[in-house]
Structures are given as C-alpha cells and as structure tokens.
N, C-alpha and C positions, 0 to 999 in steps of 0.2 A: 531530290527533295522539293517540294513544292514552295514557289518565290511567295512572299508574302503578298497581303491582299492589298492593291492599289487602287484605293478609291477616291482619294483626295480630288482629283484632278476633275472626276463626274460628280464630286457634291459640289466644287466650284463652278460648272458648267450653269450657268442661269439658264442658259436657252431650254433648258429640258428642265420641266415641270411637270406636276401630277403624275399620270398614269405612264406618261412619256418616260419620266424619271426612273417609277418603280420597274417599269420594264428593262430597262438599261441596266439600271443598279442589279435589278436579281439577276441577270446573264452577267454580270462580272460577278458576283458573290458565288453564284453555282458555279461558275466555272473553275472558280477558286476552290468552291468545294468538292469538285470530282479531284481535283488534282491532289487536295489531300486523300481522298479517297483511293486514290492509285497509289499514291505512296504509303497508306495505312494499309494496305489489304496487300502490298508487295511483300513486305514483312511479316506477315501476320500467318500464323498457321492456317492450312489449306487455302488459302490466297483468296479470302473473300467468299468461297461457294457460302451459297445456302444466305446469303445478307442481301440487302439494300438499304439504300439512304433514301428516305422520303420527306418531302417538304408536304407541312401540313397547317394548319390553321392560314393564318394571314400570308404567310409566305408561299403556302402553297395554290391560294387566291392570286399570288403575283401583286401582292400589295405592298411589299416590302419598303417602309419609310428609312431615313437615314437614321433614328435611332432605335428603330423596331428591333425586337429580338428577332434571331432566327428559331422559326418553330420546326424541329427535328427530330425524325424518328428512326434510329437503327434498328431496323426489322431482321429478324433471325428467323429461321426456318428452325424446327422444333429440334433441340438438342445442341444448337451449336452456339459453341462460345463464341462470343463478338466484344469480349474485353480488351484484347490489344487492337482492335481496329477504332474501339470506340474511344481508346486513349491516344490512338492517331489523330483521332479526328477533332476530339472536344478540346484536349489542351491547345493545339495550333490558334482556335477560334477564340479562346480566351486570352491567348498571349496577345492578339492582335485589340480586344479590348473589347469585343461584339458582346454582346449580351445575347444568351443562348437558352432556350427553352428544349431540353433534349431527352429522350430516354430511349432505351435499350429494351426490345419485348418482343414476343415471336408474337405471328399471327393471332393464335388463339388466346394469350394472355392480353392482348391489344384490343381482341372484342368482346373477352370477358369483362374490361375495367370500360369499354365503351356500353358495355350493357346497362349501366347506372349511374355513368356520369355523363352529364351533360355538357360539359367540356369538352372531355375528349371524343365522344361521338360524334360532335359539329366539327370538331378540328380534321376528324376523319373523311368529312363528307368531301373536304378539298385536296384531300392527298395526291400528291403528283410524283412522279418517279424522277429520282435524280440520279442514282447511279446503284450499280450493282445487279440484282438479279429481279429484271424487270416484270417476271412472272409472279414473283413474291409480291411485288407492291399493288400489280394487279390483283391478286387474290382477295390481298386486304380490303382495296379499294371498293369491288365489286360486293363483298361480304358485308361489309360497314353499310353500304349504301341499302341492300337487301334487308338488315337487321333493322335499318331504321324503319325503313316502309313497313317493314312487319309488324313492329311497335308504334306505328306513327300516332295511333290515337293518344297511347300516353304520351309518346314525347311531345306532342301538341299541346298537351296540359302543362308538362312541367315547362316547355318553353314560355306558353302564354305569361304564367306566374313569373318566370324571372324576366319578360319582359318590362311586368309591370313595376317588380323591385327594382331592374335598373332605372327605369324612369325615375322612380319615386328618389333613387338616391345620386342620380347624375345630372339633374335638371333639364334645362329642352333650350335644344341649337338655336332654335328660331327667335326665343326673348330673353333669353341669360345674357347678361352683359359681358362674361366671360364663358362663354361655352364649352362644354363638353364634346368635341366632335366626334369622337367616337362613341363613347357610352350614351350622351345625353338622348331624350326624347327628339327625332328628327335625324341622327347622327348617322355612322357609316354599320355599326351594329345593327340598327334596324333594316337595314337592305340586308343585310347577312341574312338575320333572323327570318324576313319574309322567303329566302332560299330554301332555308332550311326548313319551315314550315311546307313550302309547297313541295320539296322533294318528300317530307311525312305524308305527303295526301291530301294537304288542304287544297281546297279549292282556290285557287291564284293564277290567273291568266299571266302567261308569259310576258303578254303585252305589259302587265304592269310594271312588271321589273325591269323590262325594256324601259320602260317610260323613266325611271326612278334611276337608270345606269348616269345618264347626264348629272343631275343633282350629286349622285354618289363621289362619280370623280372630280367637280368640284370642291366637296370637300376633303376631299382625297388630297387634292393641289393644294391645299390650306393645310392640311396635316405635314407635306411633306416639306413645306416652306417652314412650318412651326419646330419642325426639328431640326432645320438647317438653322434656322435663325437661332433659337436656342442652345443648341447646342444639346440636347438634353432630350430622354425619353418623355412622353406625356402628351395629353391631346386637349387640354385646357388651354383657349385661346385666351391670352390674361389682353388688359389693356395695352400694357408696355409692347407685348410682341405684336399687337394689332397695327400700330405706326410701322414696324421694321416690314411686317410681310405684305402691307398694302403694296408698294410701289413693286416687289419681287413679282408680284402677280398682273400688274397692270392696271391697278387701282389708282384712283386719284388721290384717293387719302383712305384713312382708316374705316369712316363712315360708308364711303361708296364697298370696302370690302365686306364689311359687317352687314350690309343692306341684302348682298348678295349671299352672303353665310346664313340668313334670316330665309331669303327667298329657298334656297336649298333646304333647310331644315324644317320648313313649312311645308315644302310640297312633301319631302318624304313622311314627315310624321302623320299629314293629313291620310295618306296610303297607308302608313301603317296601321292607326288607330283606326280604319275602316276595315282592313283586311282583319285586323286580328278581333273587332267587335264580330264582324261574320264568324270565323272560326270558332269564338268562345260561345256565340249563340247555337253553331252547328254539333259543339260537343254538348251543349246543355240539353238542346231538343234529342240528340241521341240516347241522354241520358235517362233523362224523364218525359221523352216522348213528343212529337212534334208540337210546337204552338199552334194553336190553333189561328188561322190565316188572316182575321179579323178581331181585334177584342177591343171593344169602346171603351176607350179613354176619358174625354170630358169633351162636351159640345159634338161633335160630327168626327171629333178624329178619333182615329186607330192605332191601336198597338200590332203592328205586322212586321211577325218575324223579328222581334225584339225593338222595330223603330218605331218613332212616330210616324204615322204615314196621313195623308188625306184619304177619305174612303175611296175617291175614283181619281186616281195620279195621271189621268190621261183627258180629264175635264177641265176648261178654262176654269180660273179662280177669279171670281167676281169681287170677292170680300178684300177690302183694303186692307184689314186688320187680321188676314189669315197667317201672314209672316209670323206675328206677334204671339197671335194663338197656339201655333205650332212649337215657335222658340217656350214659351212658359210651359207646353205640356210636355217639351223634350228635358227641359231643368227639372219638372217636379218628380219627372218618373226614377231617378232620372235615365237618359239614355241619348243613341243617337239618333236624326233625324234622317228617314228615309230619303236615298239620293233622286227617285223619280219626284218625290214630292219638292224637294230644295230646285228641282229642276221647273215643277210647275209653279213654283209661288215666283219664280223671276218674272213670270207675264203677269201678277197681278197689279190693280192698279195702283197709285200711289196715295197716300194719306190724304194728300191736300194740307191747304195751310188757312187756318189750325187746324188740328190733329180729331177727330171724334174723341168723344170722353173714353169711349171704351179703349184706345187705341194707349192712348196716355196712362189707364190703370194696369193694362195691359205691361206695359214698358215699364212701370215702377216694378208688378209684380214678377217680371223677370228679373230684376235688380235685387228683390228679396230672396229670390232664390240662392243667392252667395255663391259659393264658390260652384254651385253646380250649374252656374249661369254662363261662367267662362268657358267651355268647349263648344255651348250652342251658340255663344257669341261668336267666335272662332269658324264654326261651320256656316254661318251668315254670312259672315264676312268673305269666304272663301269663295261663296255665291255670288259676291256683289249685292246681297241685301241688306247685309249691315249699315251700308252708306247710303242706301237709299233710306234708310231709318234716319241716319246720323251723317247726313254729306259733309260737315265739316270735318269727320273723322279721318279722312282718306289719306292728307299728310302727317300722320300719326301713325300710319301702318309701318311697323317694322322701323319706326325710328329711334337710332341709337343714341342711349343718352351716356356721353362719354366721362361719368361719373360714378365713382367706387363706393358712394353710397346708397347706386341704385343698384337692382339684380335683374329689372327687367327692359324691354325696350318699351316707350312711351306707352302704346295702345296696351300692351299685355300689365304694366303699370297701372291703368286707367281701370281696368277690367278687376286687377286683383283689390284696388284701395276701392271699388264698389262693393266689393265681395267682404271688407271687411268692416266697410260703415254697415254690412248689413247686420252685424253683428252690435254694433253700436248705436240701435235707432231708437232705445227705449232714453236716451239722455236728450234727445230733438225730435223734431219731426222727422220721420225715416224717410218719408219720401224726397224732402228736400237734400235730407243730409247724403242719401245715396245720388241723386243729381250732382250735388255738389263734389261728391268724392269721383265720380265715372267722368266729370268735365274739368278738373280742377288744374291739370297741364294740358288741356288739349291744346293751348295756345302755343306749344313749343314745336308744333309743327308748323309756326308762321312766324314772319321778321315781327322783329320787335320784341317788348317787353313781356314774357309769356303769362304772367298774372292780368296785367291789363289788356292784353290782346284775347287773353280767356274769358276776362268780362264782358267782352262785346260777344264773343261767339256762345257765351252759356245764355247768354240775354237772346238771342236770336232763337237759338234750338230751342229753348225752356217756354218762349212766346210761342214757337212754332208747333211745339208740343200739347200749347192749349193750357198752361198752368195760370193760375190768378196772377194777376199785376204784382201785386204784392210777392206772391211766392216767387215769382221772375227774380226781382228785385232782390231777395233773401241769397237765390241761390249764386246771381251774381255778383254781390259782395262778398260771399265764399269762397268765391274761386279766385278774385282781386285779392283776396287778403287770406289766402289760406296759409300762406309761412310768417303772417305777424306772430303769433303765439309762440311758436319754437324759435324764431329768429329772437323775439325779444327776449323771452326766456332763456336762452343761452349765451345772450349779448349784452344784455343791459342788466345793472343792478335794481332787484325786485326791492330793496328796500327804500330805493329813490322815489320819492312821489310823484316825482313827473314821469318815472318810466309809468306807473297806473294810470296816470293823468292822460298820457298819450294814447295808451290802447282804449280806453274809455271811451277817448273823442273820436277814435276808429270807428268802433262798432259800434257805439252809440246806445244801442238797446240789448237787454239780456238776453234776448231769442237770438238776436244773430250773434253773440258770445258764445252763449250755448252748441249753436251750430258749427261756428268757426272750432270749439275745443274739441269738437268729435271729428270734423275733418281731419286736423293734425293728427290726431290720433291714427287714423284710416291712412292718411298719407304716407304716416311713418312706417307703420308695419305693414304697408305692401311694399315701402323703398327699400326696407332691408333692415338687419341688426345694428349697423352703425347709425342709421339715421332715427332709432326708437328705441329709449332704453329706460329703464327704471327712472335713473338720474334725470333723463330728459319730461319723463313722463309726471316727476313729482315737481320740477321747476315750472313744467306749463300749469299743472293744477293750481300751483300757488299763484301764477300769475293771473287765472283765470278765477280763483275765488277770488282774489283782492281788488279783480277790475269788477268781477259779479257785485262786490259789496259796496264799493264806490258808486255804481250804474243804481243801486236800490235805494241810495240816500246816505251812506255813511261818511263820514267826512275823513280824507285821505289819509290824514295825520292817524286816525285809528287803524285803516285800514293796512299801514306800512308799522305795527306798534312793535313789531318783534323785537326784542333789543339785542342791540349787538354795543358792546361784549353781553354776554349773558352773567347772570348772578355768578355762577361759577365760574366763568372765567374773570370776572372784578376780583373773585377770591385770589385766583392767581396771581394779579396784579398787584394787590395788597402783599404779596409776601416777599417781593422784590426779586433782583438778583435773576438767575435765570431757572425757568420751570417750561416743563415740557407735557404737554397731556395730550395723549392718542387714543384713539378708539374707534372701530369700524372704519370707516373710508376718511376721517378727518383727524387733521393735528393740529393744536395751537400752542405755539411758540411764545415767552412772554420774557422779556430781557431789557435791559438799559437801552435806550434808545441811542441810535446813532443810526448814520447813512450804511446804506447799504445790507440789512440785516433783512429785507425781503428778497433780494437776489440770492444771497448766500444760502438762506432755507432753501429755495427754488433750486439752486445746484443741487443741493445733498438730496434731495428727491429726485432728479433726474439721475443722480450717479445712481441710486437703488433702484431704478426702471419705473418710476411712479410719474404718470402721468396726471398733472395738475389741472382740475375741471372748472373750480372757481376759488378766490383766494376774499379775504376781507383783512383791511388793516386798521388798526388804532391805536391811538398814543395818547399820553396826558401824565402829567406831573414826571417828566422825564423817562417815563417805562413806555416801550413799544408791545402790543399783543398783535401778533399776524397768526390767522389761522386759515389752514388750506384744507379745500377737500380735493383727494385724489381720486384715480380711478384704478382700482385694485389689479386688474386683469384677470381674465378667464380662473386663476385658481381663487380670487378672493383673499388669500392670504398676503398679510404685509408684517414683516418682522419690524416692528414700530420700536423693540428695544435696541436693534441696531441703527436704526434710523435716528433715534434719538442720540444714542453715542455720537455720530458723528455731526449733528445738530450742534452739539455742545462743543464739538474740537473745532468746527467752522466758525463760530460763534468767540471762542478763545484766540483765533488764529492758529490754530492748530492742525488746519486740512491743507491741502493745497488742492482747492477746489476746480481751480480753472485746469492744472494741470490731469488731475485726474479726469475730468470731463473729457478733454482732448484724447486721453489713452482711450477712454470707455468708446469714444467716438470711434479710433482706428480699430478699435478690436472689433466692435460689430458692422464696421461699413460693409465689409464684404459677405458678410453671413445672409443677407435680405435682400432682394431685387430691389431696385427703387421703384416706387409708386408712380404714378401720372400726377406730375405738379400741373393743375388745372387751372388756377388762380394765379394771377403775376402778382409779383409784389406790389405793394401799398400801403400809405400810412395816411390816413384821415382824421382831421379836427373835429368833431363836433361841439359846440358851445352852446346848443338850444337843448339837449336831451337831458342834461341837469341843471338844476336853479345853482348849484354852489361848487362843481368840478367840472373841468372838461372831460369829453370822453374820447379817448382816443382808441381808433380802431384799427388792428394791424394784420395784414391778409399778406401770407406766402407759404412758400413751404416750410412743414416740422423737419423737425431734425433734434436728435438727442443734445440736451440742455439748451434749447431755445429760447425759453422761461427764462433761465439764467443770463443770456448773453442779453435781451431784450430789456430785462428788467434791469442790469448794472449799466446798461447805454443809459436807461433813464436817471439812475443815482447819479452817473457821471456830471449830469446835466442838470443838477439839482431839481431834479421833477419827483414828486412826492405822489406812490400810488397810494390810494385808499380802497379801491376794490378791483378785484380783475376777474373774467370771466374769459374761458379758456376754451373754445369750441373747435375740436376736430373733425376736419371731413377729409377723408381718406389721408392721402399725403401731404395735405393743406392744413394749415388754420387760419381761423377768423378768432383772434384775441381783441377783447375790448377792457381797457384799463381807463377808472375812474380816475384822474390826476389832479394834482395842484402845482402852483410854483412852489419854491423854497416860503413864500411868503404866504401861502394857504389861498393864493386868487387862482381863476382861472387864466390859462394861458391864450393869451389874444393877440400876443405880439407875435407879428407875422416872420420877422428875423428869428425870434425863438423855436417857433413852430418849426421854419426850416433846418436849422440844426439840429434839434429831436428828430423831424424826417431822415436827413442825413444818417445821425447814427443808428438808428431804427433800422433803414435800408441795409445799412453796413452789415449789423448783427444778423441780419437774415439772410446773407450769402453763405452757403456751407463753407466749413472748415477745410482749407484743403490739406 
C-alpha cells in the first residue's frame, strides 16, 4: 500500500520558490501517484493492461502550485474497464485533501471531446505520461497535436475570442490593484495561449515565447507564494497577500513586489496584444482577401496590414508633431501602431517649449478619443514616446496605489480618468477638463502632498504645451483642489452656511466650480465603485449647486434653506411618544429626549447589518428626532419592520444591544478576511469649520458597531451630536460629527478635548 503523501516539508522549505518549487513539488506528487498506480493495478483485473495515467493541463506543463488541482486523465484502450483502477487512484487523492480534475476515457473518446471543447483540446497539448502504457499516452498526444494543427484556423478564431472574453472578465495584471495572476490580461494564461496559437499554426516566433519565459516564471513564483501564504486556491493577489508575499520573494516591501508584477504583466500583455492583433488581421485577410498594402487614413498616414503607419517607415522623421498625429489616427480607427513606425518615431525631434498650436490641439484630440486613447498611450509609453511628451509622467509609471478604493496603478488611473472626462465635456470646457483629469494625481509620483505638487506640475506641463495662462491657472487649480467637493460633501454638514462659504472662498468662480464638479466625477468613476456612488454624486451635486448659487449672488441663508426637520417630521414630533418612520434608505426616530438615543439607534442599525452614511439630530420641547440614512447593501432591501421593532425595544430598555453586538462581532469575525487598514487612528477638533458647533473628525479602522461605540463614548462625556457624516474608505472610516457641550456651546477646553480623544481612541480599538 502506498505511503501517505508527505509534502509539508516541501511546502515549508522557503529556499524553493517559483519554477524550482513546482519542479520539486511535481516530482514528489508524481512519485506518490506512481505508487498509487502500482497499488491500484496490482489488484485490478488485467493488471492495468491497456491503461495509462496522463498529466494534462497545468500539471502536464510542470506548473503545479501548492493549491493547484491535479489534472489527471486515466486513459484506456478501447473496451478496457478501468473503474477499479480509477477507484484506487481517485479516493486516496481525495483522502489527502487534494483537489482533483479527473476523467476516465479512451483515446477515441478523448479526441472526440477535444474536437469541440477548447479547454480539453488545449489541456491535451501538454499531455505527459506518468504511468502505465506509454504507447497509449504517445498515441493520444500525437493525435491531439495533429488534430489541433489540422483545425488550426478554426481553433485560432475560438482561442482569439476566448482571450478577449477572459481579459474583459479578469482585468489586467499590470494595472489592477489586486491582479488576477493567471487569467488577467498579461497573466500566465496569456503565455499559455500564445503557445497554443503557435501550435495551431500562428506565425509566432519561438524567440518571442522564449523572451516571455522569464516574465512568466516571475508571475509563477508569485502564484506559488500566494498559494503558500493563503493556504487556499486562487490567483487574485489581494492587498493583504501582497504584504506577506513580498519578503518571501526578497522584495523590500509590497510596492516593490507589485512594481515587478506590473513590469511582468505589462511585457506579457504587450506581446500578447501584438501577437493576437496579427493573428486576427491574418484571419480577416484570409476570409475577405488581403488588405491593400497602403490605405490612406489622414494626412500622409496609411493603414498598413491593419495598423497605422508612416508611408515610409525607413525615412527620417522631421515633423515634431508626428508622434501625436500617429497617435490620434490610431485612436480614431481604432487600431494599433506599426512597430517600424514606433521605432521611426523615436528619432523624431522634440516639440520644444512651448509646443506649436497644432501639437497642443492634437494632444487634446487624443484625450477626446476616450477609452480608445488608452492602448495608444500604452504603446507610446512602451516605446519611450509618451514621457517625451509628458516627462513628468515617469514617476507615475506602474506606481501602486495601496488603497482599496483604487482599481488601478496611478498611470492607468490617470488615463481612465481622462477617458471618463471625455464623456463629461459638455459640462465645462472639454479641453481643460481632460487635461485636469489626466494630471489630477500626477503628484503621487513625487514627495509631498500630491495635490500641491500636482498643481505645480500641471502649471509646468500646461505652460509647456502652450495653453493660455488663464487656462493654465484653471487646470492647476482643479488639480490642487480635485478632492475638495467629494471630501466636503461626505464629511461636512451641507446645511451649515460655513460649509458652503468655505467652498465658495476656495473656488471663487462658477467656471472653476463647474470644472471641479466634472473632475470629481471623472476621478471617482475611474477610481472604482467604492469611490463613486449615486449617494456621493447626489451629495456632490447638492454641494456644487448650493455653492453655485452663492457665487451667483444668492444669500447664504437662502442657499441652505432646506428645512430640517421637514414638515412631515415635525408632525411626528407633535404626536409625542415613540414614532418611527422608515422609507427607502432613511429612518426617522422620534422619542422623548434623553441621553443615549442616538447611540442606541445606531447600535440597532449595526445589529441589522446596516451601514450609516449620514445622520441628523434635532431636539425641542423635550422631544428628540434622529434621522439616519443607511447603505442598504447590494440587495437594496431593508427589513424596516424588524429594524423598527428593535428600535422600540432598545428605547424601552428591553434589548441588550451591547451584548448582541459583541455576539455579532464574534460570529462574523472569521467569515471575512480583514482588509488593509491604511489610516492610523486619529481624533481631530475643528472649531473654525462651523459657526455654532465643533467639527469632530475621527479616523480609524472600521468594524461592526463602531458608530455605536463612538457615539456612546460621546454620550458618556455629555457631548451632544447634532450631525454625523460617515465616510467609509475600504477597511477604514473618516467620520465627522458636529458636536456641542451639554450646554450647547463649542468644545474649546483642551482638557475636555483630551478626555474626548482618549475615549474615542479607546472605542476605535477592536473588541477582543
């Protein structure tokens, strides 16, 4: 009987990484599989004659990672019953807790399945004999290879579509914050797909695949450590995983690791895109006839074999604007740029300082192309042409943003923001909006506050491009204050005149306000769904509209005239007793005023898994009115009847809210992996942001029941909350409370502030 699989020592050997680990791990696993085979066939009828054990797919490629499935085919000659051998193989594998992709088929049945199934067909291209009848394995491998070649054109079409769909579904290795190392664009699967395409007859030089081998093996090494560190299958490199994996592979930190991943992913993606463009072009040509060698596009440019090209790619380029003319043409078609043309453009003269008007206009036209401009800029950047246009871009290249709000690296985020801005141009000057969106985070590649540094860089860049000084100032101002509207809208009371006056003083003109509003949306949309939502858009619009009215001459008391409480809420106040009204994403609670109403209701909302995003408090004549707006989550459904029942119980002292919240925390603690907390705990007091209240800003790690704990701590210190704005940023929160003392005054006493700070920092600590 075969011994158990001993792999713990190998998994713990940190000296073995990447391909070396895969080779060693594969040898251990396959030696054990051969021992299982010997045991299985020893007791089987016929002794295993007419059968073979074959490694296919990733195992066939010798790329077994710690949590990879074993990809095994029990191959049989025609008419051979392999059920007994199969049981002797599969059950011991399952008993070891290994994941298994398995099948039992004859050569004929396997080839028949591979004739129409891409996954089966490609898995057989790496078929490798493990045990049994080697001639049987050889027959299968050879026929599978010949069938793949024989139907090569059809398989290339199928594979091409599969590559496109996979890229859409799995993102990009080079630019995503948490990339899919295997299936993403620029991942391991792209290297495999190029090998399959070459086997199908695509004109891919073997040297191209050899050049990718190093990048492939780098990503494979990261995947090995991802499986080791997480102890689970999967290929998405999360923020939490990055911190643990970096030192395992000798990187100084996660940023260094992810920079390497970005370089590897970018190189694979570039080669993959170039190769598949050629393959698709050739497929189209064979279907509809060859393209004419040169088809005039615009100016003196041509479409040559499906790519934008200079008419004579061997001639010197004397036109300094040629790079931009080629880029604009490629974005408009859209298509890729000829490699010889990119090489020729490297020798083009610089544009000078300032640029000629034509170059500036072409640059804006490129940005106006929206998403079509992104692959064009990537091509220019890969050939060193983009940084010649924008030298300040260099430090942003592949720069990781370790912030769960962001989906992309800094450079890709800027291009995505410019793309989003191209759709919002009707709201303001299109050219200025696109420039501001393109440059708003360019300061992140430099020391210092990125908004302040970005303002200086934007001034330099736009001046060099030849923009009018007034336009330069507009773009620079937008870059400096691109966070103003979303930050104020989510963290400050929009009914407070001081809030609107602050924004108006900062923007000064309606034109600047309109530009900032559009930049805010472009930035948010390009960042990700956590950064821009319907709720945030509504708040930003409300802030922008009120500020616009003030800038256009309205009085501030007229601008913030939205009543709170509303007439309907005042009717609830007049009824007395406990009144609860809930609709959509808001709940209003009326009850006799006493300390602790706010934190008790907040606790009930937390108990029902509802995240509070804003709250307002009002009291008069011994009655309290608290209004909460909540995030309903993906379903958008809130069981307000059950919530209301618990609110009544907690207000009547019939619900052990603290105990229930502690129980919920213990229950949910192990269900989710913790996020990355990027903001240190802090409590800040601002007595200038409001005329009649202290703005208390609390920053720290989010957790279940946090709002309850914070507001309970304030209640214990006789601090009254008037308004709350709750802003969640991934695993962290930035909460703002408008508070007054028990006497209704601002909190200015430093000793009192120190005690409040002490209590709130304690509330931020996770419950043991």
